C-alpha positions in Angstrom: -0.3 0.2 -0.2 3.1 2.6 0.5 4.1 2.0 -3.1 1.0 3.8 -4.3 1.8 6.8 -1.8 4.9 6.6 -3.2 5.3 6.2 -7.1 2.9 10.2 -8.1 4.9 11.9 -5.1 8.9 10.9 -7.1 7.2 11.4 -10.1 5.9 15.0 -9.1 9.7 15.5 -7.7 10.9 14.6 -11.3 8.2 16.6 -12.8 9.3 20.0 -10.7 13.5 19.4 -11.1 12.9 19.2 -14.6 10.3 21.8 -14.5 13.3 24.7 -12.4 15.6 22.9 -14.3 14.1 23.8 -17.9 13.9 27.2 -16.1 17.2 28.0 -15.6 18.9 26.9 -19.3 16.0 29.1 -20.7 16.7 31.9 -18.1 19.8 32.0 -19.3 19.6 31.1 -22.8 18.2 33.9 -23.0 20.0 36.2 -20.3 22.5 34.7 -23.0 21.1 36.2 -26.1 20.0 40.0 -24.5 23.8 40.5 -23.4 26.5 37.9 -25.5 29.4 40.3 -24.4 28.7 38.9 -21.4 26.6 36.4 -19.8 28.2 32.8 -21.0 25.7 30.1 -21.7 27.8 27.6 -19.2 28.2 29.7 -16.4 24.7 30.4 -16.0 23.3 27.7 -16.5 26.4 26.2 -14.1 25.8 28.8 -11.4 22.0 28.5 -11.4 22.2 24.0 -10.9 24.1 23.7 -8.1 21.5 26.0 -6.2 19.1 24.8 -4.0 16.5 27.5 -4.3 17.2 27.9 -8.0 15.8 24.5 -8.7 13.0 25.6 -6.6 12.3 28.6 -9.2 9.4 28.5 -10.6 9.2 32.3 -12.5 12.3 34.4 -13.6 11.1 36.9 -11.2 11.9 33.5 -9.1 15.4 33.8 -10.4 15.9 37.0 -10.4 15.9 36.8 -5.8 17.8 34.3 -6.2 20.8 35.5 -8.3 20.8 38.7 -6.6 21.3 36.2 -2.8 24.3 34.5 -4.9 25.8 38.0 -5.7 25.0 39.6 -2.4 27.3 36.2 -0.5 29.5 36.6 -3.1 30.1 40.7 -1.9 31.5 38.0 2.0 33.2 35.7 0.2 35.1 38.6 -1.6 35.3 41.1 2.1 36.9 37.9 3.9 39.2 37.6 0.7 40.8 41.8 1.2 40.8 40.7 4.9 43.4 38.1 4.6 45.5 39.6 1.9 45.5 42.7 4.0 47.0 40.8 6.7 49.9 40.4 4.9 52.7 43.1 6.4 55.2 43.0 3.0 52.3 44.5 1.5 53.2 48.1 -0.5 50.6 50.8 0.4 49.6 51.4 -2.9 49.1 47.7 -2.6 47.2 48.1 1.1 45.4 51.6 -0.1 44.0 49.3 -3.4 42.3 46.8 -1.6 41.3 48.6 1.6 39.2 50.5 -1.4 38.5 47.5 -3.3 37.1 47.0 0.6 35.1 49.7 0.4 33.7 49.4 -3.1 32.1 45.6 -2.4 31.1 47.4 1.2 28.5 50.0 -1.3 28.3 46.5 -3.1 26.4 44.3 -1.2 24.0 47.6 0.1 23.1 48.7 -3.3 22.4 44.5 -4.1 20.5 45.2 0.0 18.4 47.1 -1.3 17.5 46.0 -5.3 16.4 42.8 -3.4 13.7 44.9 -1.6 13.6 46.6 -4.0 12.7 44.4 -7.0 10.0 42.2 -4.0 8.7 45.4 -3.7 7.6 45.3 -7.7 10.2 48.6 -7.2 11.8 48.1 -10.2 14.1 50.8 -11.2 14.9 51.5 -7.6 15.9 47.5 -8.4 17.6 48.3 -11.6 19.4 51.5 -10.2 21.3 49.5 -7.5 21.6 46.2 -9.5 23.2 48.2 -12.1 24.7 50.3 -9.2 26.9 47.3 -7.9 28.4 46.5 -11.6 30.8 49.4 -10.9 32.3 47.6 -7.9 34.7 44.9 -9.7 36.1 47.4 -12.6 37.0 50.4 -10.4 38.2 47.6 -7.9 40.0 46.4 -10.7 41.2 50.0 -11.4 42.8 50.4 -8.2 45.6 48.7 -9.7 46.0 49.6 -13.0 47.1 53.3 -11.4 50.5 51.7 -10.8 51.8 50.3 -14.1 52.8 46.5 -14.7 50.5 46.1 -11.8 48.0 43.0 -11.1 45.3 43.3 -9.2 44.3 39.7 -7.0 41.2 40.2 -7.3 41.0 40.4 -11.1 38.9 36.5 -11.2 36.9 38.1 -8.2 35.5 41.2 -9.7 35.0 38.8 -12.5 32.6 36.6 -11.4 31.0 39.2 -8.9 30.7 41.5 -12.7 29.5 38.6 -14.1 27.0 37.3 -11.4 25.6 41.0 -11.7 25.3 41.3 -14.6 22.8 38.5 -14.7 20.6 39.6 -11.7 20.8 42.8 -14.2 19.6 40.3 -17.3 17.0 38.2 -15.6 15.5 41.0 -14.0 14.4 42.7 -17.8 13.6 38.8 -18.7 11.5 39.2 -16.2 9.7 42.2 -16.6 9.3 41.8 -20.2 7.3 38.9 -18.6 
């Protein structure tokens, strides 16, 4: 008798996983077509298929919220990386100042993303969009901190690139969600 109830539950679960996987694939595909210079389909899909909240998403709006949360988590991670880099006593003052500026930029980006998430949930899409775009400035400005000194490479290039991609995906997903 137990088996008669289990089969429909398993079928429903598999159907739900399939729908969310299709949503992720379709949304990432649309995002990559809307912004082919920045958003790569593989990066987008891999970032969401491993996220339990994204797997339970039923709309692109759900994915917007998940993408903003992922970017906020990434800001926190970058803050930790910067703190560890600043522990190095042999940093030149130029490097130390650059890292401190990046820390400040990412702190602002985190605040902007928090505001974007709240505004999006309140259906204030204009404010959410402005906040997301403002957060996208952090990795570019951080990278520029280290370009001021000829021949110097930023220790945060990889992190800056990933954060830029995550926030740009949020921006494009929001555009897709608004179009319906």
